[in-house]
C-alpha positions in Angstrom: 8.2 -46.2 33.6 8.2 -43.6 30.7 4.4 -44.2 30.3 3.8 -43.3 33.9 6.0 -40.1 33.7 4.2 -39.0 30.5 0.7 -39.6 31.9 1.8 -37.7 35.0 3.0 -34.8 32.9 -0.3 -34.9 30.9 -2.3 -34.3 34.2 -0.8 -30.9 34.5 -1.2 -29.7 31.0 -4.3 -27.8 29.9 -7.1 -29.3 27.9 -6.5 -27.1 24.9 -2.8 -28.2 24.6 -3.9 -31.9 24.8 -6.5 -31.3 22.1 -4.0 -29.7 19.8 -1.6 -32.6 20.3 -4.3 -35.1 19.6 -5.3 -33.2 16.5 -1.7 -33.0 15.2 -1.0 -36.7 15.8 -4.3 -37.8 14.2 -3.7 -35.6 11.2 -0.2 -37.2 10.8 -1.8 -40.6 10.9 -4.3 -39.7 8.2 -1.4 -38.4 6.0 0.6 -41.5 6.5 -2.4 -43.7 5.7 -3.2 -41.7 2.6 0.5 -41.9 1.5 1.0 -45.6 2.4 0.6 -46.7 -1.3 3.8 -44.9 -2.3 7.0 -43.7 -0.7 6.3 -40.0 -1.0 4.1 -38.0 1.3 1.0 -36.7 -0.4 0.5 -33.3 1.3 -2.4 -31.1 0.2 -2.6 -27.4 0.7 -5.1 -28.0 3.6 -2.5 -30.2 5.3 0.1 -27.4 5.0 -2.4 -24.8 6.2 -3.3 -26.9 9.3 0.4 -27.1 10.3 1.0 -23.4 9.7 -2.1 -22.7 11.8 -0.9 -25.1 14.6 2.6 -23.5 14.5 1.0 -20.1 15.1 -1.3 -21.1 17.9 0.5 -23.9 19.8 4.0 -23.3 21.2 5.0 -27.0 21.5 4.0 -28.1 17.9 7.6 -29.2 17.1 7.6 -32.0 19.7 4.9 -34.0 17.8 5.8 -33.2 14.2 7.1 -36.4 12.6 6.3 -36.2 8.9 8.4 -33.2 7.9 11.1 -31.0 9.5 9.9 -28.0 11.5 11.8 -25.8 9.1 9.6 -27.0 6.3 6.5 -25.8 8.2 8.1 -22.4 8.7 9.0 -22.3 5.0 5.3 -23.0 4.2 4.3 -20.2 6.4 6.8 -17.8 4.8 5.6 -18.8 1.3 2.0 -18.2 2.3 2.9 -14.8 3.7 4.7 -13.9 0.4 1.7 -15.1 -1.7 -0.8 -13.2 0.4 1.1 -9.9 0.3 1.8 -10.4 -3.4 -1.9 -10.8 -4.0 -2.7 -7.9 -1.7 -0.3 -5.5 -3.6 -1.2 -6.6 -7.1 -1.8 -4.0 -9.7 -5.5 -3.1 -9.9 -6.9 -1.4 -12.9 -8.2 2.1 -12.1 -8.0 5.4 -13.7 -5.5 5.4 -16.6 -2.3 7.3 -16.1 -1.8 10.7 -17.7 0.8 10.5 -20.5 4.0 12.4 -20.2 3.1 14.6 -23.2 -0.1 15.8 -21.5 1.8 16.4 -18.2 4.4 18.5 -20.0 1.7 20.4 -21.8 0.0 21.3 -18.6 3.3 22.4 -17.0 4.2 24.5 -20.1 0.7 26.2 -20.1 0.9 27.0 -16.5 4.4 28.5 -16.9 3.5 30.5 -20.0 0.2 31.8 -18.4 0.9 32.3 -14.7 -2.5 33.9 -14.1 -4.4 30.9 -15.4 -5.6 28.5 -12.8 -6.5 24.9 -13.1 -10.1 25.6 -14.4 -8.8 27.7 -17.3 -6.1 25.3 -18.3 -8.6 22.4 -18.0 -11.0 24.3 -20.3 -8.3 24.9 -22.8 -7.3 21.3 -22.8 -10.9 20.2 -23.3 -11.1 22.6 -26.4 -8.2 20.8 -28.0 -9.6 17.4 -27.2 -7.6 16.3 -24.2 -9.9 14.9 -21.5 -8.4 15.1 -18.1 -10.1 16.2 -14.9 -9.5 19.6 -13.3 -7.9 18.0 -10.2 -5.3 16.3 -12.5 -4.5 19.6 -14.1 -4.0 21.2 -10.7 -1.8 18.3 -9.7 0.5 18.7 -12.7 0.6 22.5 -12.9 4.0 24.2 -12.2 4.4 25.5 -8.7 4.6 29.2 -9.2 5.0 31.4 -6.1 2.1 33.8 -5.4 4.2 37.0 -5.7 5.5 36.2 -9.2 2.1 35.9 -10.9 0.1 38.5 -8.9 1.8 41.5 -10.5 3.2 44.6 -8.8 0.1 45.6 -6.9 -1.9 48.9 -7.1 0.2 50.9 -4.6 3.5 49.9 -6.3 1.9 50.9 -9.6 0.9 54.3 -8.3 4.4 55.0 -6.9 5.9 54.1 -10.3 3.4 55.9 -12.4 2.9 59.1 -10.4 5.2 61.0 -12.8 3.0 60.3 -15.7 -0.4 61.0 -14.0 -1.6 64.6 -14.1 -2.4 66.2 -10.8 -1.5 65.3 -7.3 -1.6 61.6 -6.3 -1.2 60.7 -2.7 -0.8 57.0 -2.0 -0.4 56.0 1.6 1.2 52.7 2.5 -0.8 50.6 5.0 2.4 49.8 6.8 4.1 52.5 9.1 
């Protein structure tokens, strides 16, 4: 009676689902034959990968799984996910980091000489034997506002110095 009901159910299922079920059952038989010599299941990484793959593609994979608990397959998937992302975010060797002393020196030089830009500080560092690129110098320079290192400006200078300049000086502001 059950056989008739199961075969009737199989008539309405898609071919891909049936092929996935056949693959899963045959794979379990292979594992049981391979492990028949001892009591323990001998699972290889390929066995685990197949079940993780089946669990991702086939919704009813738990109904045919006999050799391990479904939670075990989910744990394999999680472990593989952690291994993949651990490998993906591993430390790669690239350009060496700039030491703290050099960073502080760049910052001190940019604060002490506000009119110096990255090219000038880079040149000074090369003269004393510190090899860093100009972009690195620009990255670690102190952030000084434009007004503080541009000076007072020519019109402001004229307004302040007109008492000391002989003759008439007429400076007009560009703003009304």
